N, C-alpha and C positions, 0 to 999 in steps of 0.2 A: 424338744425345743431346739430351734436352729440358733446357733450361737454367733453366726456371722463369720467374718474373716478374723483369723488369729495370727498375730505376729509371733512366729516360732522363736525368735530371738529374745522375746520379752520374758520367757519363763526360766526359772532356775531349777537346779536339781536338789536344792537344800531340803525340799519337803519329802524326799523319797523315804518310804517306810520299809524297814528291813523285815523280812520274813523268811522262813525256810523254803527252799525250792522243793516242789513236789518230788523230784527225782531222789532227794535225800531221805525220803520217808520209807523207802522200800528196800528189801533184798530183791534185786532185779536180775532176771535172765534176759539178755538182750535179744533183739529181733533175729539176728543171724547166728545165734548160738544154739548148738544141739548138745544135749546131755543125756547120757544113758546111765541113770543112777536113781536111787531113792533119796528123797530130800526131806529132812525134818528140821523145822526152825521154830523158834519162839516168836519171831517177828512176822509181819506181813510180807508175803512174797508176791512179786509181780512177774508173770511169765509172758515174754514177748516172742520167745523162740520156741524150740521143740524140746520136750522132755519125754523120755521113755523111762517110766518108773513111777513109783508112788510118791505123792507129795503130801506132807502134813504140816500144818501151821497152827500155832496157838492163837493167832489173831485172825488173819484173812488171807485167802488166796484170790488173786486177780489174774485172770487169763485174758490178755488183750486180744484184739481182732487178728493179730498176726501169730498168736500163740497156739501151740498144739500140745496136748497132754495125752499120752498113751499109758494109762495106768489109773490107779485109784487116787482120789484126792479127798482130804479131810480137813475141815477148819470150822470155826464157829460161823464165819461169813464167807461165802464164795460168790464171786461175780464172774460171769463167763461172757466173753465177746468172741472167743475163738472156738477151737475144736477140741472136744474131749471124747476119747474112746475108753470107757472104763466106768467104774462106780464113783458116785459123788456122795459124800457124807457132809451135809451142812447142818451143824448143830443148832444154829439159830436161824439163818436165812440164806436163800439161794436166789440170785437174780440171773436170768438168762436174757441177755440183750438180743437185739434183732439180728445181729451177725453171728450168733452162736450156733453151734452144731454139736449135739450130744448123742452119742450112741452108748447106751448102758443104763444101769439102774441108778435111780436118784432117790436119796433119802434126805429129807429136809423137814425141819420144824414148820417153816413157812417158805413159800416160793412165789416168785413173780415171773411170768413168761411174757416177754415183750413181742410185739408183732415182728414176724420174720424169723423167729427162733425155730430151729430144726431139731426135733426130738424123735429118737427111735429107742423106746424103752419104757420102763415103768417108773412112775413117780409115786413115792410113798411118803405121806406126811401125817402128822398128828401127834397126840399126846405121848404115845408110847414109842415114837421113833427116836432113836439115839438118846434115850433117857432124858427127854425134854418135857417141859410141863405145859407150855402154852399151846393153844389150838392153832391149826393151820389156817391161814388167811386165803380164801379163794375169791376169785371174781365169779361169785356164785351164778349170776344170771347167764353169763355167756357160756360157762362150763356146763351147767345143767342143761341148757337149751340144746347145745351141740350133742351132749351125750344122749339125749332123747331122740335126736334126729338121725344119729349115725349108728347103725347096727353093729359095726365091727369095732366100736370103741366101748370100753367098759368102765364103769365106776362102781366101786364098792364102798359103802359108807357104814360106819358104826360110830358110837359115841367117842371112841378113842382114836381110830386110825382111818385114813382115807387113802385109797389107791386109785390112780388114774393110769390106764394103759393106753399109750399112744402108738399108733401105727405110723409108718413112714409116709407122712403127708404134710407138705409144707402149708398147703392151703388150710388144712385142718388146724394146724398150730396157730395160724393167723386168726382163725375164727374163735378160738378159745383163749385168746390172749388177754392178759390182765390189763388194767389201765396203764398206759405208758408212765413210767416213773421218772424219766429224764425228759424234762420239758422246759421251754423257755420261761414260763411263768410260774413254775414250781408246782408239782403234783405230789400228792400223798402216796408214798409207797405202802404205808400202813397207817394206823390211826394216830401214831405219834411220831411220824418221820416224813419230812418233806424233802424232796430231792430237786435240785435245780442245777443249771450248768452254765459254764462259760464256753462259748464257741468263738474261737479267735481265728480270724482270717486276715492275712496280709498279702496282697498281690505283689507280683514282681519276683525277680531272681536275685540271688546273692544278698539276701537280707542278713545282716549281722546277727549272730546268735546272741550276743550280749544285749542287743536291743530287744530281741524277742523275749529273753529271760526277764528283762526289766519290766516289760509290759505284762507278762504273765504274773509276776510277783505283785505288781500294783493292782491288777485285776483281782487276783486272789485275796489280797488284803482288803479290797473294797467289799468283796463278798463276805469276808469275816466280820467286817464292820456292820454289815446288815444282819448278822446273826447266824451265818452259815459256817460250816467247817469243811475242810477239804476231805474228799473221799477217794477219788480215783481219777486217773487220766488215761487217755488213749495215746498211742504212739503218734507223734506229729508227722505230717507230710510236708514236703517242701516244693517250692517253685510252682504255684504259690504256697505260702505257709498256711497250714490249717492244723488246729488241735482242739480237742474236746476234753474239758476238765469238768468233773462232777463235784458238786458241793451238797451238803445235807444240813437240815435244821431239825433238831430234836424238839418236838412239841411238848416240852415238860411244863410243869406248873408255872414256871417263870414267864415263858413266852407263848403259852397255849392260846392266849387271847389275841396274839398278834395276827392281824389280817395281812395276808401276803400282798394285796394291792397297796395297803398302807406302807408296808415295808419297802416295796420297790418305788413307790411314789416319793418316799423320803430320800431314797438313794438318788432318784432323778433330780429332786430339788437340790441335793448337795452338789451334784455335778453342775447344775445351772448356776448355783451361787459361786462355785469356784471358777468356772469358765467365763462368767460374766463379771468376776471380781466384786461380787456383792457380799456384804457383811450380814451374817445371820446369827445372832446371838442365841437363837433357840436350837440351832443344829448342834449335835454332839461333836465333841472335838475329834473323836476317833474316826467318824465317817468323813468329816471335813478333811482331816489329814490324809486319809486314804484317797479321797477324791483329788486332792492336790498332787499326790504321788502319781495317780493315773494321768492327770493332765501333763505332768512333767514327762512321763514315759512316752507320751504320744509324739513328742518332738522328734523321736528317733526314726519315725517312718513317715512317708508322704501320704499313704493311704492305709486304712484298716477298717474292719468292722469287728465288733466284739459284743456278744450278748453277756450281760451281767444279771443272770436270773431273768427277771421280767423286764429288763431294760436293754435297749439296743443303742450302742454308742458307735457313731460312724464318723470317720474322717476321710474326706475326699478333697478334690481340688477343682477350682474354677480358673482355668488358665494356670498361672503359677501361684495362685492364692489358695491356701488351705481353708476348708470349711469343716466345721465340727458341729455335730448335732446329737442330741440324746432324746429318746422317746420311750414311753412304755410300749412293750410289744403287744400289738393288736392280735386278736384271734386269727385274723387272716395271715398275718406275718408269722405267727406261731406255727400255723399249719404248713406254710411254705418252708420254714426252717426245719420242721419235723421231717418233711418229705425230702428236703435237699439241704442238709446242714452246711454243706460246703459253699452255699451261696454267699456266706460271709466273706469269701475270698473275692467278692465283687462289690466293693463298697459303693461305687457309683450307681449300680443298679438298685441296691438297697435304699440309698438316699433318694433316688428317683421315685421308688415305690412309696416312700414315706410322705412325700410332699407333692405327689401328682395323682 
């Protein structure tokens, strides 16, 4: 919905909702840091720099797109967007994002390979791997089809363990890719887990970091009000600003019946009520409060685009007058964002595509 022209001076900051910054949730190795040592931690560790040595975590290892690891890594959950040369031991799950490159053996209870991932090595999954009990989740149709078509790819199946041997072929990895788990409208990574994301784009130079932080916190709080929890973030880029943050929803007994379209439609309705100053007694207090916080945070920038799961929120200008709109993300826009997520740094173009 197009909200029309908004007077920036009419909003107050009293509705801001406090939450923890994503950066405070991790033991973090920065982008320009190089370490030659073995690391063992009870906390989640996020690697944006280069580590030569083994890394072990009792929670999660996150290797960002700028990260490199030369050595073994072991954790219940491992998510890779960067480069690994060494063995991977994922006791629960392994996610290889499109920018990932892995050379070495992989052992995981279950794994997801996203389009563009680069693998040179063996993947072993199943009941007997790393003393886990649950079966591996495959994208069966695409994996089996490609295995039958390609003579130099091998798959060995038994009731307990499955092994996929990959040769060095990026095109091959694309063809056996699992369903993308990071998407604008929320896709299932497994039968009980839905992953969705925030894509935040702010055009221009010299944007105040305090403004960016406030917007990210407000957007994250809004996702939490919809039932998602924070999972991972990529390193931001600047001039223009862009960042990708991932949120998950566990489909437990309490929210299993939730329809994602209904969830995001409720969020869009809350934004409409707040931006149009409408009273809605049926809307939950938490989501309305987070929508107000998001509205307040938008005062800090002249233009921005942000996806909130299956919602796209755009602020742009017509002359000197700000225009704000919110819509559910269409399949066409979803595909565009999937192919070019940094298009959120061009709010005017997104606005034009929404209404033309």
